[in-house]
Each structure stands twice: as C-alpha cells, then as structure tokens.
MINU-233499 format. One record per atom (N, C-alpha, C, O, CB): x, y, z. Coordinates in steps of 0.001 Angstrom, whole numbers, plus 500000, padded with zeros to 6 digits. Glycine has a CB too. Example, Ala and Ser with C-alpha at 12.3 -4.5 7.8 and 13.67 -1.06 7.14 Angstrom:
<recs>
513190494310507800512300495500507800513200496700507800514236496681508465511308495527509046512850497750507080513670498940507140512900500030507870513409501138508039514084499402505725
</recs>
This chain:
<recs>
333225705905415946333886705014415130334801704353416197334691703214416651334636705710413870335948705525416581337006704548417908336025704097418802336195702915419101338298705549419015334849704743419445334212703824420256333959702264419595334327701245420180332896704511420631333378702263418485333082700737418459333985699916417945333659698735417827331981700416417778335370700359417506336276699732417422336945698800418634337244697606418656336916700551416966337082700145419903337611699802420753336669698262421266336992697078421363337759701065421622335666698865421453334509698066422282334358696375421584334005695343422154332791699070422060334780696600420144334873695200419359336203694485419774336310693266419910334874695422417643337503695679420012338679694609420555338175694439422191337981693291422593340587695375420410337999695404422975337767694640424261336838693231424065337330692358424781336996695690425321335926692845423496334783691636423441335445690999422865335184689830423149333391691698422830336562691094421845337406690236421198338290689631422208338201688434422483338141690904420140339166690441422788339637690145424197339196689357425237339923688542425806339677691050424727338089689550425505337053688999426794336608687379425964336337686357426594335222690397427139336621687474424708336010685845424143337408685211424189337636684035424471335159685706422245338440686281423829339580684899423601340124684432425219340445683267425454341299685513422468340168685454426206340646684781427376339615683674428345339848682999429348341102685970428230338377683876427485337554682811427930337821681636427414338047680731428217336318683019427732337869681320425890337872680144425221339517679728425933339626678551426276337635680345423329340419680394426094341452680021427024341322679169427929341550677962427847341843680885427603340848679931429074340479679302429776339831678145430245340144677354431135340318679734429909338500678212429187337782677128428615338737675789428101338591674616428446336979677768427404339336676122427553340354674988426727341334674293427725341553673082427779341398675784425483342011675489428686342592674944429974341974673932430978342512672992431564342816675984430701340518674451431020339696673526432258339898672183431741340244671159432330337871673829432489339540672444430217339046670566429278340602670120429518340609668929429831338431670522426783341476670483429493342841670035429264343307669650430969344137668817431332343860671407428396342908670084431371343004669622433300344299670640433697344954670306434684343609667375433776344768672084432842345372672653433496344900674037434105345653674883434589346295672621432894343804674103434019343092675236434989341849674912435811340920674207435418342634676417434140341952675580437141341341675093438410339732675812437572339682676811436855342158675915440297338841675106437889337268675316437467336584675748438876336715675091439909336466673743436778335757677072438755334781676897440025333586675783440160333242675391439044334061678206440161333103675374440879332194674766440634331111675272441180331304675918442210332384673703440851329736675149440700328492675537441457328127674955442597328794673961442883327469675406440768327247675268443372326877674490444452326179673733443960325785673783442794326346675002445485325829672648445027325092671496444856323720671304444451323249670400443761325163670983445816322869672789445255321938672920444971321336673478443401320221673253442929321762673445445914322484674285442773321844674874441481322534673469440715321764673166439803322429676774440873323367672785440746323505671500439762322304670968439904321885670634438796324645670381440069321504670717440809320467669712440811319712670283440152319188669652439234319901669231441955319374671626440346318549672516439473318367672224438108317431671752437464319036673743439481319809672735437754320246672417436190320016670912435605320018670823434377321883672692436044319889670143436093319755668442435798318572668399435633318231667869434576320163667310436889317508668885436509316358669153436301315827669673435743314731669196435449316017669333436749316146670828435269315884671530434145316219670887433030315239670775432293316431672665434149317385670322432508317623669576431328316318668474431189315610668401430184319162668831431453316151667621432438315313666490432143314137666950431745313459666271430973315132665591433191313721668115432181312297668562431795312247669089430465311332669064429642311743669624432720313575669642430400313605670355428528313223668479427468312235668194426791316315671340427912314512667598427786314266666563427212313302666127426590313164665895425389314418665979427741312153665939428035311186665022428180310219665501427552309500664755426888310864664679429388309945667131427642308520667399427826308764667683425837307780667470425127307920669023429279309952668094425245310596668191423614309874666870423047309051666909422132312640668061423449310261665760423667310063664380422849308406664431423756307972665304423004311551662675423232307647664275424378306295663996424384305751665276423706304584664993423433305716663682425852305953666297423374305412667480422371305519667069420697304687667117419791306442668965422650307285666545420759307250666008419462305916664808419037305159664801418067308727665350419348306026663876420187305578662712419790303746662956419826303177662263418983306281661485420853302893663765420612301789664208420607301745664890419132300706664667418511301563665039421828302482665491418642302097666480417204301670664868416368300481664816416053303941667742416233302334663871416077302720662865415421301315661941415600300799661320414671304158662296415984300780661979417047299708661743417014298434661954416623297553661145416333299729661715417515298439663649416656296946664073416462297074664490414701296098664759414001296416665635417698298464664463414238298835664774412767299556663537412211300773663718412245299817666117412630299292662622411829300403661259411899300812662235410082302012662255409808299410658764411965300404662530409639300764663122408056302344664176408201302277665282408739299092664374407402303426663730407748304644664907407770304349666082407197304678667131407749305903664537407057303708666065406048303745667147405223302613667972405666302578669116405212303702666780403782301592667570406547300365668441407066301429668966408257301540670191408211298648667479407632302069668472409090302592668995410117303825670120409867304172670981410675302971667870410869304369669887408579305863670887408526304759672235407766304967673406408083307710670031407091303844671942406963302878672831406557301888673409407863300963674174407589302051672055405433302055673138408801300923673895409977302444674810410718302413675955411169299758672300411520303752673831410647304934674650411259305198675695410333305327676663411082306278673818411514305339676055409310305321677102408338304381678202408754304843679260409181304943676566406999303113678008408653301629678783408966301885679465410139301597680661410191300243677794409216302330678959411000302738679463412429303785679985412914303908680339414086302696678709413163304800680093411861305929680798411610305410681961411073305580682999411714306901680141410779304798681995410001304309683061408979303198684058409783302786685117409308303539682238407559302800683503411097301583684240412049300532684137410974300011685220410710301865686060412647300085683084410278298657683076409545297687682004410562297858681605411714298833682391407692296806681805409731296077681074410066295764679672409617295570679558408407295368681668410038295690678755410234296163677377409690294539676952408426293449677468408677296429675962411486294661676292407572293522676654406447292651675089407547293310674242408150294140676404403991291683675127407515290551674107408112290945672503406879291237672521405683288405675072407825290829671662407551291971670427406869290946669074407405291063668512408494294096670407407831289716668662406103289122667923406184289477666360407189290674666102407058288951667983404993288994665655407809289294664547408160289538663326407447289323663302406235288624664404408800289767662773407775290242661394406920288654660638407108287982660267406146291897660280407819288335660538408199286909659843408619285226661111407409284204660808406795286829660180411245285733662005407630284704662801407107284812662419405577283720662309405020284887664411407459285791662223404892286718662341403639285789660539403248284943660447402358289088662492404049286082659728403846285151658661403567283861658669403670283131657988402950285382657784404158283419659520404667281842659295404879281295660236403492280257660054402855281176660001406687282152661087403308281555661659401544281598660732400498280616660564399775282496662894400800282619660127400351283187658930399697281915658354399101281341658458398018284002657880400725281687657650400338280254656634400659279195657252400082278599656676399172279787656402402296278865658300400445277482659010400370277390659271398686276328658970398142277431660624401411278365659765397957278770659813397024278706658272395671278549658295394451279910660319397586278861657399396409278808656076395749277609656143395924276980656351394886279536654821396208276900656032397018275364655566396770274356656338396066273296655762395821274734655369397975274548657883395595274055657948394548274039657444393266273087657478392487274140658616394502275296656906393052275800656085391825274932654547391656274581653893390675277573655781392086274793654355393187274477652834393050272971652936393324272291651929393122275347651743394178272506653831393676271133654127394055270812654194395627271213653402396481270269653073393418270122655149395784269953655276397456268798654701397434268144655203398348269924656787398276268188653921396888266339653049397314267257651595397537266749650666398165264544652872395401268443651500397052268487649979397095269222649353398515269711650236399220269357649470395717269332648291398908269481648144400092271548648307400502271833648465401689268596646581400352272368648266399779273668648864399708273638650505399541273970651254400460274412648190398504273417650735398896273095652509398512272816652848399570273656653544400140271893653072397496271228652442400485270943653222401512271749653114403293271679653790404320269469652945401481272439651929402879273269651393404190274933652520403763275574652876404752273568649001404099275352652873402655276251653646402197276017654746402984276778655077403894276241653840400830274679655526402595274309656894402993274565656524404560275618656921405061272625657475402496273833655930405192273992655958406731275655655685407534276171656259408493272926654706407224275987654935406946277716654590407401278156655708406821278990656172407599278641653088406759278031656591405625278591657922405664278372658747406503279288659470406894278396658512404793277019658863407033276813659767407798277506659675409092277885660732409595275600659867407886277677658813409568278166658215410673279876658568410895280524658884411893277824656648410484280235658351409490281998658762409035281684659674409780281782659567411003282748659185407362281166660938409072281297662431409025281632662629410221282625663220410645280145663273408627280069661694411271280289662769412578281722662351413284282456663055413977278880662604413889281888660905412861283335660427413936284220661354413385284895661862414281284105658635413816284539661854412084285168663138411527285426664149412504286409664276413234284327663763410506284331664893412402283786665633413272283946665597414749283931666699415297282735665521413026284113664419415594284043664347416936285990664797416909286598665434417769283300662543417650286577664157415542287855663836415734288527665746415699289438666378416233288425662519414314287503665992414814288266667775414624288429668345416066289559668639416457287050669139413653287277668522416918286997668725418005288011668234418811288343668949419757285883668332418225288572667189418655289436666504419971291051667244419431291929667552420237289405664205419993291136667372418366292038667569417943292244669505418218293235670128418599291929666830416559291169669885417920291907671383418082291899671756419503292521672750419877291126672645417238291082670856420502290996670907421854292140670589422612292390671107423701290056670168422229293009669535421914294144668841422476295623670328421818296461670954422469294210666723421569295309670331420446296378671917420268296121672547421451297034672371422258295964673188418897295055673338421932294899674437422751295666673822424145296823674105424453293211674901422897294980673131424736294994673017426149296302672275426516296685672343427684293707672278426673297242671348425321298149670753425544299047670914424809300111670851425426297943669824425671299213671160423402299998671461422847301160673151422821302320673527422653299274671081421977299762673643423126300338675328423135300965675290424175302181675403424021299305676653423205300488675132425554301325675176426771302572674492426621303531675080427121300644674613427910302802673412426067304352672609425838304932673431425024305852673971425639304428671050425134304860673865423792305200674957422755305746676156423413306891676599423325303955675390421921304604676675424182305306678041425243306465677986425787307259678926425752304610678353426497306762676494426544307601676423427761308913676320426524309749677224426530307242674903429117309012675396425681310256675460425030310456676635424173311430677364424357310442674315424280309749676826423411310087678399422792310218679369423789310873680369423494308946679013421831309797679295424762309742681209425635310462680987426916311349681734427329307780682010426235309916679627427690310251679382429429312043679091429086313007679696429554309128677517430402312017678151428284313305677477427886314571678518427358315715678564427810312903676428426666314007679294426311315109680165425588315766680892426735316971680886426989314491681280424424314719681579427455315070682521428640316014681847429677317054682364430086313723682981429408315563680717430030316969680132431100318192679315430416319088678732431026316362678919432332318029679401429023319309678993428304319997680329428552321036680418429207319164678513426601319347681396427981319991682156427624320896682894429616322052683171429934318833683123426469319930682908430168320664683123431546321810682216431786322840682742432207319703682918432731321792680736431553322487679962431787323957680375431004325106680470431433321789678781431514323451680542429858324750680878429251325918682236429645327144682339429608324298681046427893324943683020429971325541684544431045326144684036432190327171684576432601324220685706431749325435682622433047326095682179434059327573681827433455328623682411433722325308681015434714327414680907432723329064680296432507330145681217432141331198681161432775329170679234431312330002682025431224330591683488430861330890684113432311332072684310432594329397684541429912329864684447433273330483684959434419331281684334435311331958684905436166329721685376435050331162682357434995332182681841435708333427681749435161334378681869435934331884680754436089333700681510433664334939681616433138335796683232433494337021683354433500334663681324431532334734684430433791335523685461433958335582685233435465335923686348435857335010686857433377335486684648436290335744684632437527336871683796438101337408683814439208334684684349438035337123682864436731338673682270437128339101682694436453340250682830436875339186680994437188339022683274435108340345684036434422341214684879435607342432684924435780339764685274433127339765685734436592340406686675437582341146685926438792341873686477439619339276687639438176340865684747438744341344683995439816342776683904439431343614684363440207340618682615440030343088683435438472344291683052437624344948683889437468346142683706437700344171682598436494344557685029437064345344686553437321346014686766438200347227686921438055344680687606437489345112686868439931345799687064440718346517685940441397347224686189442374345209687724441330346407684953441030347419684022441740348873684268440654350019683999441017346721682119441798348549684768439433349903684700438995350429685697439583351463685365440162350156684721437620350055687257439737350544688212440475351047687825441709352245688061441863349698689099440617350646687462442340351071686538444005352502685770443510353610686287443370349526684919444637352227684807443363353300684529442500354845685201442260355861685044442936352698684635441469354614686051440974355362687211440826355667687892442108356863687903442399354696688086439960355028688338442758355153689364443812356207688806444504357356689244444459353899689652444707355671687385445455356316686734446169357783686392445722358682686269446554355577685771446387358019686219444153359363685510443659360155686639443891361146686482444604359468684908442042359810688242443223360292689422443602360711689829444647361669690596444743359712690073443426359845689232445894360267690226447203361607689338447512362675689880447796358926690324448774361407687590447408362804687207447666363828687353447202364742686642447619362962686378447716364084688317446171365351688906445350365929689423446317365315690049447181365178689952444177367608689185446330368602690132447256368650690932447637368665691281448818369363690432447138368717691859446033368904693352446138367716694591446211367188695350445398369664693610444989367648694400447284366483695493447380365929696536446981364754696888447086366432695853448006367402697378446193367358698789445919367299698432444277367329699397443514368773699816446593367228697270443788367326697093442612366067696559442022365920696283440831368367696386442423365069696425443067363791695270443040362760696479443268361814696737442525363756693775444495363053697042444215361933698317444692361132698641443653359959698506444002362592699768445141361263699112442207360382699784441639359925698353440849358898698543440198360911701193440830360166697707440804359648696329440354358593695942441107357514695754440544360630695252440421358706695780442337358026695174443726356547696090443441355390695680443344359080695645445554357089697451443356355600698390443498354812698266442205353653698600441960355878700179443740355775697679441411354439697651439975353743696467440396352515696417440466355055697364438022354707695268440750354089693891440781353010693488442137352416692483442528355401692857440786353180695076442614352056695117443878351083695974443252349973695476443436352590695804445473351010697061442582349924697457442071349327696597441131348107696589440961350103698565441608350342695647440313349430694410439324348117693869440369346910694086440267350687692687438857348881693091441389348272692388442545346993692875442800345931692371442435349051692498443761347220694215443661345941694741443765344957695152442871343783695320443201346046695543444312345512695362441460344296695470440304343390694330439991342213694413439640344882695760438951344202693100440191343922691877439907342874691466441289341769690937441161345381691006439678343411691785442399342081691317443403340871692249443135339808691767442741342452691462445172340985693251443294339424694389442558339058693639441566337857693401441692339714696188441752339624693000440362338663692471439023338156691433439751336934691345439867339426691928437443338902690603440279338727689235441032336961689765442260335840689277442406340795688821442259337606690796442752336476691441443576334626691364442790333586690768443071337092693255443723335054692299441772334040692705440735333485691503439924332288691385439662334682693729439742334359690698439580333749689311438776333198688525439827332155688006439429334919688316437916333565688108441444333060687319441772331723687770442237330808686995442516333796686745442455331656689111442308330009689914442535328799689724441453327593689544441623330210691672442501329713689852440102328666689586438802328259688163438918327058687903438845329387689826437197329357686961439135328871686028439212328144685279440320327634684197440031329557685622438840328045685759441587326756685466442295325684685792441821324821684962441536326658685922443381325510687430441605324654687883441308323767687289440081322540687194440043325073688920441273324768686895439030324055685898437605323345684461438454322209683989438403325721685166436152324544684058439204323818682569439760322709682730440092321928682016439463324346681857440927321911683864441394320681683830441844319768684102440848318669683547440835320528684616442851320175685049439858319368685128438841318238683873438099317025683746437936320299685531438022319742682946437738319461681654437590318989680586438177318664679518437657320090681360437370318959680923439342318748679896440397317200679733440739316523678778441119319570680310441717316908681141440428314987682082440736314632681293439329313552680732439515314719684682440593315102681035438030314710680691436738314487678915437052313455678246436995316010681215435473315678678573437341315292677408437513314084676852438744313150676053438668316504676891437641314420677381439441313254677027440968311946676851440022311233675863440190312947678727442496311608677896438940310597678112437894309994676727437435308840676718437008311251678885436656310692675604437501310336674295436657309459674124437399308390674220436796311259673057436410309315673877438615308393673273439471307030673674439175306104672862439182308703673554440814306866675062438882305428675468438590304932675289436680303889675318436028305362677311439189306350675111436425306047674578434858305347673093435268304157672836435083307737674367433700306341672167435868305431670875435925303948670880436737303337669838436500306327669758436636303291671711437553302133671993438167301202672449436805300101671935436603302366673159439407301703673330436032300807673866434659300647673020433755299528672828433280301344674971433875302149672093433181302074670867432510300886669745432868300152669285431993303366670297432735300792669328434445300023668582434784298494668916434810297661668044434564300490668268435777298172670124435095297195670561434546296103670450433025294897670471432776297654671386434715297597670309432169296999670395430793297050668747430558296233668180429832297965671457429567297797668261431053298022666719431045296261666475431563295461666054430728299568666034432373296004666655432381294482666501432940293571666359431981293012665347431560293978667638433733293459667734431612293045668271430056292608667420429118291486667103428723294111668866429338294098666995428732294797666219427322293658665108427609292648664915426933296852665560427334294119664336428924293242662863429178291524662964428864290927662071428262293419662386431021291038663875429242289594664666429610288905664557427948287893664012427508289889666721430309289872665264427396289689665100425841289493664262424946288751664410423974290364665379425371290357663020425297290740661699424736289695660948425431289345659912424867292303661168425012289128661242426521288355659980426889286811660535426640285902659710426735288687659406428618286435662173426266285225662399425694285241662112424391284145661716423994284795663606425873286333662181423327286380661622421988286015660267422152284945659849421710287715661757421294286661659689422635286587658334422344285215657646422912284812656514422641287853657679422926284618658585423741283074658218423870282447658674423393281286658310423579282468658238424745282643659605422592281716659874421202281533658666420332280463658064420235282404661002420201282662658340419692282988657712418726282229656539419578281044656589419248284556657723418216282400655686420372282099654640420906280473654740420762279876653919420064282749654522422296279820655730421418278261655985420739277891656307419074276763656268418583277696657322421491278798656538418572278303656594417406278300655298416607277418654924415834278931657555416802279304654747416886279364653233416166278298652220417127277935651200416540281246652508416213277810652397418435276848651659418719275478652077418133274656651221417805276859651569420022275199653638417980273968654186417420274027653281416059273102652539415729273967655982417209275355653456415238274799652803413877274949651415413824274663650792412801275483653318412625275461650759415049275309649079414831273782648873414879273348648008414119276123648037416158272800649607415741271895649335416089270815649977414872269616649754414700271903649694417454271459650575414363270354651208413191270253650005412030269248649456411578271030652897412340271692649795411712271953648916410400271309647031411268270905646097410575274335649076409802271379647001412343270742645955412706269124645760412570268503644715412374271130645858413899268595647210412750267405647092412747267142647311411190266077646941410696266764647985413757267990647830410544267661648020409327267629646963408306266915646913407305268354648872408981268634646013408773268909644695407450268361643357408265268332642192407869271019644378406892267974643863409425267230642361410505266987641377409465267582640306409587265409642644411467266191641547408422265471640381407744266295640116406648266046638965406289263978640648407281267161640622405935268089640290405506269695639690405785270563639232405042267952640979405125269616639903407005271030639717407616270888639419409323271310640158410213271989641229407301270145638077409492269593638168410784270562637998411948270204638035413125268566637209410886271958637786411488273187636956412568274315638399412448275333638629413101274126634910411667273655639209411345275209640266411219275548640931412728276697641014413164274931641899409939274642641278413275275159641773414511275014641015416223275460641192417357274491643084414474274176640192415555273746639206417150273714637444416742273255636668415904271646639732417854274470637473417869274013635418417743272910635134418390272461635505419474275146634151418568272441634244417365271347633424417958271392632023418389270948631032417810270422633426417147271808632089419146272248630375419892271517629572419827271973628502419422272479630138421287270257629609420118268956628795419899268463628430418541267486627682418502267886629497420466268918628787417567268891628377415687269790627013416119269102625997416220269989629860414148270909626885416328271684626024416091272149624678417520272865623677417492272777626973415558271154625454418832271610624747420170273042624874420661273349624280421695271397623291420041273900625562420039274975625388420550275871626969420899275900627780419973275607624387419570276360627231421831276775628505422338277966628550421677278516627513421306276871628692423857278599630039421415280206630378420805280826629504421956280676629675423165280868632342420777281409628727421446282810627842422214284042627993421418284174628631420373282597626055422323284881627345422035286347627974421792286569627057419817286347625955419314287914627171423587287016628159419461287289627970417810288284627033417837288620626576418930287811629332416897289027626518416437290257625743416429291178626188416599292125625426416792290532625189415599291423627709416623292766628642416411292545629525417549293125630610417559292922629557414865291418629038418956291404629614420162292931629138420824293652628149420696290015629121420998292997630520421663293849630185422667294054629190423734295098628931424333293848630942423114292664628581423893292718627329425005293318626345424340293777625525425135291300626740425589293609625940422702294059625080422162295720624909422594296331623845422693293686625319420834296178626107422787297483625860423216298356624961424060297758624610425077297651626630423560299384624556423978299740624117424966299613624646426205299450625863426288300633623910424780299665623807427447299330624848428741298300625434429297298130625704430486299800625789428665297444625670428163296274626368428457295242625864429426294878624693429319295686626553427335294741626626430352293859625762431367292133625380430834291425625958430009293797626772432904291969624642431362290669624254430701289622625266431310289951625916432303290245622623430999288243625437430693287346626632431161286772625693432202286885624523432566286165627429429974285918627094432577285113626779433920284278625692433741283904625407432603284224627925434423283940625061434676282449624262434448281185624706434338280633625421435175282174623495435353280623624247433172279563625032432684278055624614433640277933623433433966279457624685430942277306625296433922275984625236434943275462624138434540275370623885433339274848626416434912275036623307435501274519621842434550273074622376435173272801622104436342275244619732435069272430622918434593270908623363434861269470621783435201269468620676434663270487624392433055268850622128435845267898621078435968266845620669434738266110619692434596267145621460437120267146622082433745266057621635432620266800621614431541266302622125430538264770622563432357268283620984431435268793620935430402268592619924429781269147619892428682269783621149430458267805618777430149266664617912429452265753617581430312266049617297431473267076616658428832264729617576429936263266617368430607263411616130430953263503615229430119261914617569429727263455615901432503263394614216432944262048613771432963261840612667432459263992613845434489261244614297433364260140613980433068259533613052431714258667612191431555259752615069433146260234613560431115259683613357429483261009612421429031260754611413428372259490615153428344262324612693429335263081612099428671264289611770429389264636612575430254263233612725427632265063610647429180266028610102430117267486609501428604267328608978427501264980608470431342268467609847429200269512609866428516269415608748427648269389608734426418270614609915429278269374607964428331269410606041427963268212605837426698268199605055425748268704604774429785267050607090427208266171606881425551266457607984424319266037607999423161264301607073425807267365608926425061267807609843423608268234609148422674268926608155422897268914610860423695267834609618421193268194608561420100269038609977419237268547611098419362266509607552419129270009609821418589270977610875417974269404610830416730268606609937416447273157610231417356269552612188416307268680612586415145269457612016413308270574611692412905268577614581415369268536612119412898268685611208411323269929612614411031270957612271411614266651611047409803270068613547410573270718614658410572271129615292411572270639615323412700270215615326410057272140615864411131272808616952412581273711616437413390274507617097414058271752617399413740273622615247413362275370615162414144276717615093413901277189614183413220275592614290414722277460616059414441278860615950414096279555615641414858279236615521416041279390616817413696281332615303414144282517615349415006282693616137415848282051617181415733283467615442414502283531616006416930284272617186418075285202616343418421285016615135418564283390617840419543286172616880418563287707616680419447287784617477421056287888618681421293289135617536418357287716616649421743287926617348422868288950617847423209290014617272422980287680616847423678288892619208423932290154620094423771290746619679425442291916619964425697289727622107423387289995619095426384290476618828427562289779618010428421288551618068428367290699619837428105290527616942429534289789616083430144288473616750431090288179617815431633290793615296430925287833615192430869286444616441431671285672615101432637285349614004432181284744617454429960285566615405433559285027614538434954283523614581435092283007615409435843285638615201436444282755613667434354281377613831434638280960613711436271281318612929437152280644612748433781279999614901436254279493614876437990278468614080438009278362613467439072278955616324438745277504613814437061276961612590437368276462611249436457277238611087435515276033612997437966275672610521436478275734609574435597274698610150434036274452609405433087275173608137436492274427611026434102273694611679433210274923612641432043274720613196430963272558612666434213276001612510432759277461613386431590277895612153431480277482611091431945278951614751432255278961612483430667279789611600429823281075612333430048281326613516429817279318611443428205282027611161430670283436612043430926284370611878429596284307610971428766284389611401432405285149612867429614286352612937428572287708612932428767288132613166429899286297613940427933288516612692427802289548612578427619289999613370426631289363613404425578289740611539427542291153614133426790291650615330425559292307614731424279292669613557424356292898616435426183292455615237423399292161614632422113291206613370421709291252613182420493293315614324421722290513612627422265289713611744421480288350612718420869287853613772421267289235610376422521287970611593419457286734611987418762285607610999419237285475609776419284286933611947417141284692612345419639283160611616419532282255612414418808282549613492418292282422611362420960281186611890418777279837612475418166279173612817418875278995612307419981279066611829417480278585613843418398278017615140419488276467615712418467276482616278417374279668616891419677275406615359419203274339616703418715273602617099419468274288617363420456273429616575417700272257617410419743271559618252420348270325617655420094270125616761419271271745619592419982269370618264420945267744617409421013266874618681421595267399619500422350267632615718422377265685618764421237264836619502421324264898619857423283265012618891424038263495618757420517264819621109423783265257621382425048266441621170425904266510621173427133264573620998425545267022621053425341268728620973425601269501622585426135269329623578425429269548620469423822269953622630426835270884623813427398271403624193426485272018623206426084271886623615428362271641625159425694272637625669424650274544625101425128275441624673424401272376627704424697274506625359426586275771624841426838276017623609427032277046623294427631276235625319427711275071622588426538275730621325426482275321620770425143274769621438424268275360620380427688275675619335425043275475618626424054274992617366424087274621617176425245276362618623423526274773616269423340274983614615423942275838614064423359275503613890422188273885613602423843276769613701423576277798612966423100277699611622423358277206611225424414278920613403423538278309610520422107278299609281422482279705609015421752280249609568420796276947608417422073280107607851422662281510607764422105281084605540422485280703604976423511283279609089423423281386605043421217280665603690421469279575603675421773278815604385421116281081602963422300279158603066422616277871602587423249277802603392424543276964603015425362277835600934423533278595604492424860278508605499425713277763606682425608277813607159424475279510605808425877277200607208426279276062608408426027276015609106427329276082608642428467274428607841425610275872610462426868275739611348427957275921612872427491276248613215426354276773610949429040275659613708428548275868615328428173277440615739428521278129615589429530274720616412429206277686616324427222278955616921427512279002618521427350278218619081426584279977616267426597279655619010427865279706620978428121280524621167426124281291620501425428281611621814430281279967622089426020280607622484424805282019623705424845282833623991423968279333623064423964281903624066425841283628624801425730284495623368426258285626623479426730284005626579427193284032622460426158285345621747426225285581620814425044286178619743425150285436620933427518284971621389423687284911621045422363285127621494421217284669622606420955284184620814422202285754620892420378285751621585419227285332621183417973286216620674417285286751621917419080284235621269417485283044620971416606284288620867415522285194621700415542281561622247416404284262619895414676285394619603413405284056619286412432284751619123411429286831617976413647282791619084411967282508618858410861280531619163411216279713619042410303283265617230410352
</recs>
C-alpha cells in the first residue's frame, strides 16, 4: 500500500512539473528543446498521411454504403466482432419487385414478360454490385482501417512518450541552470567561512541536476530513435496503400464492365423481343424519314459563340444525276417542312444552296437523297442543304 501511494505521489509530481514546463513554454517563459529537422519532417508527413487516409477511408465508406444507418449498423457489428448479415442490394430489390409485379400483370403479356426480363438483369446488376462491395471492403477499406486503428495508434503512443521525455529533459535543464546560477551567486559571497556549508550543498545539488540531465537526455534520445523508426515506416504504408488502390481500381473497372455488358445484353434482348411493337425504341432508322439525327432546338450548337459543324460529305449519289437535276426536282405534295438555318453555309457547287444564319427556308427530301442532305428552297432559289446546319421547325 505504501508503495502504491509513493508511486502515485511520484507520478503526480512528474505530471505537475511537466504541466508547469509546458505552460511556461506556451507563455514564452521557458526554453524548449527542438527536434531535429529530419524528425520534424517525418512527423509532418505522418500527420498528413493520417489525415488524408482518414478522409479517403470515410468517403470510400460513403461511396460503398450511402445509407448512414447501415454504416452505423456495420460499425457495431465490427466492434462486437460479429458477422455482418448479408444485405440485399437496391438493384436486386428492384428486380424482385419487377418480377413480382409481372406475376400480377400476367407473365404472358408484353409488359409482364418485359418486367420479368428487366427484373432478371437488375438482379444481375445487384449481384455484381455486391461482389464489388465485398472486394473493395477486403482489398481497400480493411488496409486503411488497419493503419488508422493499428499502426497510427502505435505511432501516436510513441509520440506522446517522446513529448513527455522532451518535457522531462527541459525540466532537468531548467533545474541545472538554476543550480548553477545559485552556486555561482554563493561563490561570489565575501565571507567564505559562512558560506562554505551552503556552497557544499549547492555543489551537490548541481551534481545531482547534472546526473538527472544525463539520464533524461539518454531517455529522450532513445525515445526519439524509436519514434523515428516508426515514422520512417510511413513510406512502407504508402507502398501498401498504393497496391490496395490499384486493386480498388481494378475492382471498379470489373464492376462497371459487368454492368455495361449486362445492359448491352438487356438492350439487345428487348430490341429483338419488342422490335415489331417498338421499331425505333433502341435504334434510329434514318432511312424512314430521309433525315439523320441533326441538332435539336436545345442543342449547344444553337448557343452564342458555338462553332458550326463540319461540312458533311457530298457524295456523288446524293442525287442520281443521270435521271434528276436540281432544276427538275419538284417539291412533294406533302412532306415539306420549315427549317431555321443555324449557321452560315457557302455552297460548294451549283447544286447546293448557300445559307444565312437565322433565315427560314422550306426543305424536303426526294427518293435517292443522302440522309445528310435535304432540298432547300428560298423563293425561286433551290439547292441541296446539309441537315446539320438546320433546325427543323414543323
């Protein structure tokens, strides 16, 4: 019991002297031993690594599990060292809802059969997502968590010990400085006989302070070396995290590749199944209208300062010259449309019609026309015009 009390009193005394030293340093009333530049750089690099690793770890958790309630649940399962229950993904849940709905609507109906097909592919997407989440958690999140909860805690502990050793060293330096000052002051006293016993005590006090300083310096140097070795291990941490980052990117690439393949397969399956009902659902047949996909009224091409599109090719078979000439082309009884010119256009030859931006012309197509071109009329002028320079109005 006496030993415990003495130790408690000793620890309290050490804590008090450290607190006094720390306070005086903050107030500028005491000198502070500075760490060497290399160790300071290692500490700054370690702090930077910890801060950014923590941010990357937290945001990756958000990316993999956007639901904060689910993240909290997983956190408690990990702390309790229990297996996290398997959780169905949103895509799998959507797929299940679609297939359940198809049963009520009738799996033989077009809508019901399509729901079954889409639901199956949604489940496949959900399965790919689950595999990606599991792979990323093992190969990327776990190493980052191990660093934050393992290596970094060890580094922080040794850094706190180093700071305590530094405070102890500075306390010993201050004691020795005071002892030397008192000894020098006593030596300057005029009466030697009167001050001799006191000088003897002061000399012994200075010798004890020097011994304490040597011990404190040794402990500080030893702790500084231990801390330095741990901090230099941050480079190995970077190498390890780099490897984990490559694995995370590979998992992402594999996941998105799987998703792209599933959606392409679904698109092809729906296109072949519903081709008769919805011929233009997944593909645009330009030949049905004679007009290819041109700029829409809301296209960025209509914005001020936008550059005009490149001149479309002018194939030799845009019109059949052996049977038709521009002068002989007549507008159809139906099918003419108004178009607004988006950009100035200079005719390349006599078969084309020059255009001015913002003017309105009448356009139509004739059999044998290339889909990139239309016949344009402005008053008594007529000629071929490129579709990409027009905005069809009606």
